[in-house]
C-alpha positions in Angstrom: -11.2 25.5 18.8 -11.2 22.4 21.1 -11.4 18.9 19.8 -15.0 18.3 18.6 -14.7 14.7 17.5 -13.3 11.4 18.8 -12.8 7.8 17.6 -14.9 5.0 19.1 -14.7 1.5 17.7 -13.1 2.8 14.5 -15.8 5.3 13.8 -15.9 9.1 14.2 -18.2 10.6 16.7 -19.1 13.8 18.6 -21.6 14.1 21.5 -24.4 16.3 22.8 -22.2 18.0 25.4 -19.6 19.0 22.7 -22.4 20.3 20.5 -23.9 22.3 23.3 -20.6 23.8 24.4 -19.6 24.6 20.8 -22.8 26.3 19.8 -23.4 28.1 23.1 -26.7 26.3 23.7 -27.7 24.8 27.0 -27.0 21.0 27.1 -30.6 20.3 28.3 -31.9 22.1 25.2 -29.7 19.9 22.9 -30.9 16.8 24.7 -34.5 17.8 24.3 -33.9 18.4 20.6 -32.4 14.9 20.3 -35.4 13.4 22.1 -37.9 15.3 19.9 -36.2 14.1 16.7 -35.1 10.7 18.0 -36.9 8.8 15.2 -35.3 10.9 12.5 -31.9 10.6 14.1 -32.2 6.9 14.4 -32.4 6.7 10.6 -28.7 7.3 10.8 -27.9 5.0 13.7 -29.1 4.0 17.2 -29.5 6.9 19.6 -28.2 6.1 23.0 -27.9 8.3 26.1 -25.0 7.3 28.5 -23.8 8.5 31.8 -20.2 9.9 31.6 -18.0 12.0 33.7 -18.5 15.8 33.1 -15.4 17.1 31.2 -13.1 19.3 33.3 -15.1 18.5 36.4 -13.0 18.7 39.6 -15.6 16.8 41.6 -16.1 13.8 39.3 -19.7 15.0 38.5 -21.4 12.9 35.9 -24.0 13.8 33.2 -26.1 12.1 30.6 -24.6 12.5 27.2 -25.7 11.3 23.7 -23.0 10.0 21.4 -23.6 11.2 17.8 -22.1 9.9 14.5 -21.3 12.2 11.7 -24.7 11.9 10.0 -26.6 12.3 13.2 -24.6 15.4 14.2 -25.0 16.9 10.8 -28.8 16.4 10.9 -29.0 17.8 14.5 -27.2 21.0 13.7 -29.5 21.7 10.7 -32.3 22.0 13.3 -30.5 24.9 15.0 -30.7 28.6 14.2 -27.8 29.8 12.1 -26.3 32.3 14.5 -22.6 33.3 13.9 -21.5 30.9 16.7 -23.5 28.0 15.3 -22.2 28.6 11.7 -18.6 28.7 12.9 -19.2 25.5 14.9 -20.7 23.7 11.9 -17.6 24.6 9.8 -15.2 23.4 12.3 -17.2 20.2 13.0 -17.2 19.3 9.3 -13.5 19.8 9.2 -12.8 17.8 12.2 -15.0 14.9 11.1 -13.0 14.7 7.9 -9.7 14.7 9.8 -11.0 12.0 12.2 -12.0 9.8 9.3 -8.6 10.2 7.9 -7.0 9.3 11.3 -9.2 6.2 11.7 -8.4 5.0 8.2 -4.7 5.4 8.9 -5.1 3.6 12.3 -6.9 0.7 10.7 -4.4 0.3 7.9 -1.5 0.3 10.4 -3.1 -2.4 12.4 -3.6 -4.6 9.3 0.1 -4.2 8.3 1.3 -4.8 11.8 -0.1 -8.3 11.6 1.8 -8.9 8.4 5.0 -7.6 9.9 4.8 -10.0 12.9 4.0 -12.9 10.6 7.1 -12.1 8.5 9.3 -11.8 11.6 8.2 -15.3 12.7 9.1 -16.6 9.3 12.5 -14.8 9.3 13.8 -16.5 12.4 13.9 -20.3 13.0 13.2 -19.8 16.6 11.8 -16.3 17.0 12.3 -14.6 20.4 10.2 -11.9 22.0 13.0 -9.3 21.3 12.8 -10.0 17.6 9.3 -8.6 17.6 9.9 -5.8 20.0 13.1 -4.6 18.3 11.4 -4.5 14.9 8.3 -2.7 16.1 10.2 -0.2 18.3 12.4 0.6 15.3 9.4 1.4 13.2 7.8 3.4 16.0 10.9 5.5 16.4 11.2 6.2 12.7 7.5 7.2 12.5 7.3 9.4 15.7 10.9 10.6 16.1 11.2 9.0 19.6 11.4 5.6 21.2 8.3 3.8 22.2 9.2 4.3 25.9 9.7 8.0 25.4 6.4 8.3 23.4 4.6 6.6 26.3 6.1 9.0 28.8 5.3 12.1 26.7 1.7 11.1 26.1 1.1 9.4 29.5 0.2 6.1 27.9 -0.1 3.1 30.3 2.2 0.2 29.7 0.6 -2.5 27.5 -1.7 0.0 25.8 -1.1 0.6 22.1 0.5 3.9 21.2 -1.2 4.1 17.8 -4.4 5.9 19.0 -2.1 8.7 20.3 -0.2 9.2 17.1 -1.1 11.7 14.4 -2.6 10.7 11.1 0.7 11.6 9.4 2.7 9.5 11.8 0.3 6.6 11.3 0.6 6.9 7.5 4.4 6.8 7.7 4.2 3.8 10.1 2.0 2.0 7.6 4.4 2.7 4.8 7.4 1.6 6.8 5.7 -1.6 7.9 5.0 -2.5 4.3 8.5 -1.7 3.2 9.9 -3.6 6.1 8.0 -6.8 5.1 9.7 -6.6 1.7 13.1 -5.9 3.1 13.0 -8.8 5.4 12.9 -11.1 2.3 16.2 -9.7 0.9 17.9 -8.2 3.9 17.5 -10.5 6.9 20.2 -8.6 9.0 18.4 -6.2 11.4 21.0 -3.4 11.4 21.3 -3.3 7.6 17.5 -3.2 7.3 17.3 -0.5 9.8 19.5 1.8 7.8 17.4 1.2 4.7 14.2 2.1 6.5 15.9 5.2 8.0 16.7 6.3 4.4 13.2 5.7 3.3 11.7 7.6 6.3 13.9 10.6 5.7 13.0 10.7 2.0 9.3 10.4 2.8 9.4 13.4 5.2 11.0 15.7 2.5 
């Protein structure tokens, strides 16, 4: 089944178009259901309709879509008839919301530890240069993803300057978070980059077993 959830401002969401497509119900009918139960839905968060490009549209057509958090989506689908298609969609949506929460948690953790890593790099060098930071981060990225940052960008078509973290898997993010925390400790006792790199490589290989 297609991706049913997405991350927005570190929270898991789906939307009315995804619900309509997944349940085999007309999008207009889903929108009407949302409007009819807007007050109830807003007990779980603000209900907002936004104009967005129609997914897979070759002409750039735009449609009005309602973004739904997990509680809103859960309530909305309880209002629908339990056809086999709807039941299967509900099961997959629950699963994907759980996976997206795990992904967001790993993403947030990796951001926090990234700040600690950069602070430790600054303390390690009397006059830190930009390459001190880029070398350290690129090393951790490669150990977590199995490829260089440049290659990862090419594979996932990520624009230069944009963080690669949102494109990583939850497992890669968890490993990155662990490596960042280990690296901070290693910098205190192994200031030499190449020696520290070998230790982190050993740790990454053990973690993957």
